[in-house]
N, C-alpha and C positions, 0 to 999 in steps of 0.2 A: 737328441736321440730319444725316440719314444717307441712303445710297442704295446702288445696286448698279452693278457693271460686268458686263454680260453678254458672254461671249466664247464662241468655238466650242470645245466640249469634244472634238470628234472629232479635229481637227487639233492640239489642245494638251492631250492626255490626260495627259502627264507633267509639264508645267510651265506656268506662266502665260506668255502671249505678251508680248513686250517692250512693246508699247504699253500693255497693261494694267498692267504694273509701273510704267511712267512715270506713268500717271494715278493709280495708288494712291499713289505717293510724293508727287506734286504735291498730292493731296487731303490727305494726312497733314500736309504742311507747312503747310496752311491750317486744321488742326484738324478736318478732316472725315473721318469713317469711311466708306469705301466697301467694300462686300462683293463680292469677285469671285465670279461665279456662272456656271458652264458651262451652256450650253443643254441639254446632255445630262443634267443633274442635276435636271431637272424635267419636267413634262408638262402639257399643256393638257387639262383634263377637262370633260365636260359631263354634268350630272345635274340636269336642270331649269334650271340656270343654269351659266354658264361659271365655272370656278375654276382657279387655278394654285397648287399647294401651295408653301409656304415663303416666299411673298412678302407683304410688308406693303404694302397698296394705298395707304398714305399716303405712300410714299417715291417717289423718282425713280430712273432708271437711265440710265447711259451704255450705249447699245446698240452694242457693239463686235463685232457678228456680222452674219450675213446671213440668219438664221432668221426670215424675215418673218412666218410664221404665229405664232411665239411673240411677236414684237413686236406684232402686231395684237391678240393675246389680252391681252397685258399692258396695252396702252392701253385695251382694252375694260373691264377691271376697275378702271381708274383710275390706273395707274402712269404717270407722266410720263416720256417717253422723249426722249433726246438722242442721235442724231437720231431723228426720228419714223419710224414704220413706213413711211409713204408715201415719205419721202426715201430710206430704206434700199432699198426695193423698186425705185424708179426708177433709182437709181445702180448697183444691182447688175446691172441688165439694160442692156447697152450699146445695144441697139436702142431701148429705151424712153427712155434718156437722150438719144439723138440726136433722137428724134421730138419730145420735149418742148422741147429747146433750139432745134430748127429752127423750131418754131412761133413762137418769139420772135426769129427772125432772127439767132441766134448763128452766127458764121462757123465752119465746120468743114471738114475734108477731105471730098471727095465720098464719099458712102456709099450703099450699097444693101443693103436688108434681105432676107435669104433667105426664101422661102416656107416655111410650116409643112409638115413631112413627118412620117411615122410610122415606128416601128421595125418590122422584119420585113415591109416592103412592098417590092416590086420597084421602085417609083417612087422615084427619088432626086431631089435638086434638079433642076428642069427644065433642059433645054438652053437654053430661052429665057432663064432667069435667068442661066445661066453666060455666054451670049453677050452679054446686056445688061450684065453686070458688066464683061466684057472691053472692050466698046465704051465704057463710061463711064470706066473707070479705066485701062485698058491694063495692061501688065505692066512690072515686077513689081507685085503687088497684095497688100495686107495683108488677111488673113482672120482674123477674130476670133470666137471663140465668145462668145455674149452673156453667159454667166456664167463668170467666171474671175478669178483674182487674180495679182498679181505677174508679169504677162506670160507666165504658163505656158500660156495657151490662145490665144496670138497667133502667127500663122504668116505666111510670105511665099511666095506662089506666083509663079514666074517665067514660067510659060506656061500654056496651057490644060490640058495634061496634068497638071501639078502641081495646078492648081485642081481638076480632077476628082478626083484622088486624095485631096486634102484634104477635099472636100465629101462624097465617098463614105465616108471614114473617120469623119467626124463624124455620119453617119447622121441621126438625128432631132434632134440637138442644135441649138438655134437659133444662128444666126451672122449676121454682117454681113461684107460686103466693103468695103474702104476704099482710097481713093487713097493710094499710097505717095509721101510727100513726100521726094524724093531728097536735097534739101539738108539734111534733118533726119535722115538715116539714123544711127541710134545716138545721137541727141541729142533731149532735150526739156527743157522748163521746167516745174517744179512750183511753184505758188503755194499756200501754205496760208492759207485764209481762216477766220477765227474771228469770229463775230458781226458779219459785214459788213465786216471789216477784214483786209487782207492783212498777216499777222503775220510771215511768213517765206517765203523763196523759194530755190530751188536750180536749177542746171543739171545735168542728168545726161548723162553721155557713156559710150559703150561703144566700144571699139576692135575688138571681135570679134563684135558682134551688132547687128542693126538695131533691136533693142529697147534702151532705155536704162535699164531697171530695175536698181537697185543689187543686188537679189537675184540677178540674172543676170550679175553681174560688172561692172556699170556703176560709174563713179566720180561722186561728187557734189561740186560746188563752189558756194560762195556766189554768189548772183545778185541783181542789183538790177533788178527788172522795170520796164518803162516804165509811164507813167500809163495808156496804152491797155490794156496787158496786165493791170494790176491791176483796172481798171474792168471788163474782160471777165470776169475770174475772179469778182469780186463779183457781177456780173449772173447768172452761172451758178448760184451758190449761192442767190441770191434766187429765181430761177425754180424751182429744185428744192427749196426750203424747207430747205436745209442750214444749221444753226447753225455747223457746222464741216465742212470738206472740203478735200481736196487737188485742185486743178484742174491738169490736165496740158495744156500748150500747145505746139504746134508753130509754126514760122515758115514761112509760105508762100513761093512763088517771088518774090513782089513785096514780101517783108518783112512781110506782114500776119500777125497772130496768128490761129491756128486752134485751136479747142478739140478736144482728142483724147479726153479722158475726165474724169469727175468721180468721185472716190472719197470716199464718205461716212464711211469709217473708215480713211483713209489712215495708213500707218505714219509715225511722226514722228521716229524716232531719227536717221536720216540727215540730214534737213533741220534738225533741232535742232543736230546736231554741226557742220555746215558753216556754219550761219548764226549760231550762238551764241544763238538764241532758244529759250526754254523753251516749246515749243508745247503740251506737256501742261499746263503751268501756265496758259497762256492759255485752253485749253479748259475747265479746271476753273473758272477765274475767271468765264467766260461763263455756265457752267451755274449756278454759285452765285448770280450776279447775277439770273438768271431766276427761280431758286427764292425768293430774298429778295423779289422783286417780287410774289409771289403773296399 
């Protein structure tokens, strides 16, 4: 049995990203050869039929990237992806994630999706939208670009002037505005789900930032989630079709869990280090189990 791990070659041109290394090592320990493959090392071609050079269509791939076009093409020629292209696509788009989860009554912070705009047009996000966001959420307000990673495209607007500056700067990039949960400032809970089971959890805290991401200076500690929190995280993965994912949860003013984000290829080194759980090994075991059932 052999397969691939697809990763982003643009951001990782000089070395393999840490999650890929962990997955390669976990697979090797189980006697499985996984081939790391950057999305920038191949191309989708059409000449009467679709083809992708260098791939054996009988194999599977862990898709550790967000190149959804490549993912869909790989599935089209018969390569089995974990996670699927549909799951990667919906998790990568924060608006799409919230829309799909809201349809299943998943509790989340109040959220409003910005209208679509275009580059080089005088019309910016409408004043109606900005006023509506301020009415629903108040200030401070979290503003998130729909596409982004590691908290890098998440901002905090303290008043209407800051909100206008942020939305003007983002131009045509899609974004959402979201309720700021004051009690959770700089804190969140991540539960890692693999094959319908919560395998590890951590609480992340930052003393200097409203975002809790470890990459932004946050600290991680082992966390034991409640039954309600675990059930909520599992439901999210089932709704989104994720075999594995990191589900980020906030705690509301009344102590209720609120889903913040779902990451289809969440990093695992911090949660493995503080929980003592080999998350990469759990992912590889779940993928191999699926492959052996074929």
